[in-house]
Structures are given as C-alpha cells and as structure tokens.
C-alpha positions as CSV (number, residue, x, y, z in Angstrom):
1,M,13.3,47.9,-67.8
2,D,15.7,49.1,-64.7
3,G,12.9,48.5,-62.4
4,F,11.7,45.5,-63.6
5,L,15.8,43.9,-63.3
6,F,15.6,45.3,-59.8
7,L,12.5,43.4,-58.8
8,L,13.4,40.3,-60.4
9,S,16.6,40.6,-58.8
10,F,14.8,41.6,-55.2
11,I,12.6,38.6,-55.5
12,S,15.9,35.9,-56.8
13,G,17.6,37.1,-53.3
14,G,14.3,36.6,-51.2
15,V,14.0,33.0,-52.9
16,V,18.0,32.5,-52.3
17,L,17.4,33.5,-48.6
18,T,14.4,31.5,-48.2
19,V,16.1,28.4,-49.4
20,A,19.1,28.7,-47.3
21,Y,16.8,28.9,-44.9
22,I,14.8,25.6,-45.6
23,Y,17.8,24.0,-45.9
24,H,19.0,25.4,-42.5
25,L,15.4,24.0,-41.0
26,T,16.1,20.7,-42.7
27,T,18.9,20.4,-41.6
28,K,18.1,21.1,-38.0
29,T,15.2,18.9,-37.9
30,K,17.1,15.9,-40.0
31,E,19.5,16.2,-36.9
32,K,16.6,16.3,-34.3
33,Q,15.1,13.1,-35.9
34,D,18.5,11.2,-36.0
35,R,18.5,12.2,-32.3
36,L,15.3,10.9,-31.6
37,I,15.7,7.4,-33.6
38,G,18.8,6.8,-31.5
39,L,16.7,7.4,-28.3
40,Q,14.0,5.3,-29.5
41,Q,16.6,2.5,-30.4
42,N,17.8,2.9,-27.0
43,L,14.5,2.3,-25.2
44,Q,13.3,-0.6,-28.0
45,T,16.9,-1.8,-26.2
46,I,16.0,-1.3,-22.5
47,Q,12.5,-2.2,-22.9
48,N,13.9,-5.6,-24.8
49,N,16.2,-6.5,-21.6
50,Q,13.5,-5.8,-19.3
51,F,10.7,-8.2,-21.3
52,S,13.2,-10.8,-21.6
53,G,13.7,-10.2,-17.5
54,Y,9.7,-10.0,-17.0
55,E,9.2,-13.3,-18.6
56,S,11.6,-15.3,-16.8
57,Q,10.9,-14.2,-13.5
58,L,7.2,-14.6,-14.8
59,K,8.0,-18.3,-15.8
60,S,9.6,-19.1,-12.4
61,V,6.6,-17.7,-10.5
62,Y,4.5,-20.0,-13.0
63,D,6.8,-22.8,-12.0
64,Q,6.7,-22.0,-7.8
65,M,2.9,-21.8,-8.2
66,E,2.7,-25.2,-9.5
67,K,4.8,-26.8,-6.9
68,V,2.8,-24.3,-4.5
69,E,-0.4,-26.3,-5.9
70,G,1.2,-29.7,-5.8
71,E,2.2,-29.4,-2.2
72,M,-1.1,-28.4,-1.4
73,K,-3.0,-30.8,-3.0
74,N,-0.6,-33.5,-1.2
75,D,-1.1,-31.8,2.3
76,G,-4.9,-32.2,2.2
77,Y,-6.2,-29.1,-0.1
78,A,-9.0,-31.4,-0.8
79,N,-10.4,-30.6,2.8
80,L,-9.8,-26.8,2.3
81,N,-13.4,-26.4,1.9
82,V,-14.3,-28.4,5.3
83,I,-11.9,-26.7,7.2
84,R,-13.2,-23.3,6.3
85,K,-16.3,-24.4,7.7
86,E,-15.1,-25.5,11.1
87,Y,-13.1,-22.2,11.1
88,K,-16.1,-20.1,10.3
89,T,-18.3,-21.5,13.5
90,L,-15.1,-21.5,15.6
91,K,-14.8,-17.7,14.8
92,V,-18.0,-17.0,15.7
93,T,-18.1,-19.1,18.8
94,V,-14.4,-17.1,19.6
95,E,-16.5,-14.1,19.0
96,Q,-19.3,-14.7,21.4
97,L,-17.2,-16.0,24.3
98,S,-15.6,-12.8,23.9
99,K,-18.4,-10.6,23.9
100,E,-19.2,-12.6,27.1
101,L,-16.1,-12.1,28.9
102,S,-16.3,-8.4,28.5
103,K,-19.4,-8.6,29.6
104,E,-18.3,-10.5,32.8
105,R,-15.4,-8.0,33.4
106,S,-17.5,-4.9,33.1
107,L,-19.5,-6.5,35.7
108,N,-16.9,-8.1,37.9
109,G,-15.0,-4.4,37.4
110,E,-18.2,-2.4,39.1
111,R,-18.3,-5.4,42.0
112,I,-14.6,-5.2,42.7
113,N,-14.9,-1.6,42.7
114,R,-17.9,-1.4,45.1
115,C,-16.1,-3.9,47.3
116,M,-12.9,-1.8,47.4
117,G,-15.3,0.7,48.3
118,D,-16.6,-0.8,51.3
119,I,-13.3,-1.9,52.2
120,Q,-12.2,1.5,52.9
121,R,-15.7,2.9,54.1
122,L,-15.2,-0.1,56.8
123,T,-11.2,0.8,57.5
124,G,-12.6,4.3,58.2
125,E,-15.0,3.2,60.6
126,L,-12.5,1.2,62.2
127,N,-9.9,3.6,62.4
128,A,-12.7,6.3,63.8
129,L,-13.5,3.5,66.3
130,K,-9.8,3.0,67.4
131,E,-9.9,6.7,68.4
132,D,-13.2,6.9,69.9
133,P,-12.5,7.6,73.8
134,N,-15.7,5.8,74.5
135,V,-14.7,2.8,72.4
136,I,-11.4,2.6,74.3
137,N,-12.7,3.2,78.0
138,R,-15.4,0.4,77.4
139,Y,-12.9,-2.3,76.0
C-alpha cells in the first residue's frame, strides 16, 4: 500500500509540474500573441495611412491625365497619326542622308590624305631642288 501511495504521490507531483509548465507556456504564448496583435494593428494603421495617401495621389494623377488629354485634343491630337507618318518618312530620309554623308566623308578623307601626301612630296622635291648645286648654278 505504501508503494501505491508513493507511486500515486509521484504521479500527482508530475501532473502538478506539468500543469504549472503548461500554464507558464500558455502565459508566454498569450504575451507573444498580444504583442503580435499590437504590431498587426500598428501595421494596419500604417497601411491605411499609406493607402489613403496613395488614393489621393492616384486621384490627382488621373485629374492631371484628363487635363493633359484635353490639352492634347485642343493642340491637334487628332492629327497625331499624320505627324507620325511624316516623322517616319523624315527619319528614313535623315538616316539615308547620314549614310551618304559618312560615305562622302570617308572618300573626302582619303582624297585629303592623298593630297597632303602629294603636297609633302612636292615640298620635299622643291627643297631638294633648292639645295641642288646644278639647279643653283643654272638659275
């Protein structure tokens, strides 16, 4: 019987410790949950403020877009397709002229280099003739 009472008291002591530990864990969990709820409420407040600011900014952007559309219609927005076509044709023409100009530059560069070489050669020949004793004696 003593063994049974000892065993019963040992088990009841374990149950008490288990209950105390579970209570401790429950209170810690409740504190953490309360803290998370506070953080979540702060986050919701911040998000609501940001959303309201975003909505006002979005509304102002839409108002500006409508204003710009009105101005564009008054400025000849309807003729935009015609202007785009003319722009494309002018762009092609400018690109062609640019290519032709580049070709002409390269050709002219080669010609100028050749002329500069000829000028240097002639200058060298003139200097050689000035120093040639036969030419000096003749003239």
